Phi, psi and omega in degrees: 000133182238133176293127184290341183276314184240003176063022174275161179292125182276342178200165179296151175299151182237128179281119182276352175092338176206157181293163175216136174255352184278155172287150182287151175235149182211151170220126185061233180255022181244129181251133179252134182239120176271098176284176183290343177225339187223142173261128180232169177220158187220135181256136177269123182252011180100340178232337183201159169270130183235130181293139175271099184289349180269358186224114176200139182237112178278070191293337177264321179060225181261013182285171178266011177288162179256175191298158175274165174255205190304147177257138175258132181251129178191136172054051173076010180221158176246135185236138176201176174230152182253195187059048183277353177281132184206175179237056181303134171234280172257345178204172176270352187295123179071016187255011177292154180253304178295141185278343179287157172297149175281157186237150163271132186236134176242134176229128179286135179291332182281335185206108184292345176283345176270085180215159178209155174232138181227135179300140178280293180261335186081002182267146180293153177073020180294143183202158178214172173219021184207175183273167169286179176241133183242124175255102186294319183296321182266352183056043179241137176238136180254124178236163183206161175237098186293325183293329181251006178055061176227138175229140186223152172246137178232144171259134178264121177262103188302313184296322181272352185054044187233140172262119184253122179299134177255313182200166180209136173240119174268147178085010179252115187273080180265134180214339186275171162303151182252160170253142183237128177250093192296326183292318182274344183073026179256149172235151180244129177214178178256162177223116183257119177225068187074323168232163186267140172232159176246134182233148170255128180241147171283124188293333183275332185242340184081002181294140177281120182266323180204158181209138177219136178276134177264339183084000181292141180271345182242145180280128179290138174227027185238223198239112169284164181222136175290149177267206185247351187213070180053045179216171174206165182244124181258121182258114176256192181272349180231000178192165173243132184237131174264131182234129181256140175271127182236000000 
């Protein structure tokens, strides 16, 4: 923890017990850490971060899957995907390391034992380097397998604690963080087919609403940003592209 005013350490460092490659996630005064095998959380009490010993999710366990990436927190659940180890060069396509399919994982914030994992594409060697997208109003989560170029939509049924497949697009190379336009129900992601394109998809059906080629030679795996006037900026590994919605 770092003080935002003078950048001094606000509390002593805390050993999490295992490495993590994911970015940290937080809600309120609670920080969630996706370790390479276990998800843990820590509460800030004003003087120190203290581990919550009553909450831990061994999402990898003894399997041969690889670590998860960033976790998205929303509506009483934490969402992430595993098989995050990869050999990215110019794209994520075919760059997975673990031979198992990658999974979409849900963990309840109230009870870490209430969790489930579901295959995204079901194809071997599935991999990602970013988080899923969660639409709280529609109870839809978007997951993808960048290594096999598959993107899927699932609806979460809270009472049944079940993820129900809604749609699937094969051959769409999504790998970056996504943008979500909640009023229109559109999501923005990339599609890598030797060169990069940006697509708008309907979150409920997966239908392609618009597509524009950026000309980028490398597949983006980083962070797009919304603009100020019906536009956004797409950051790839070899260029930045401004795209306007018309």
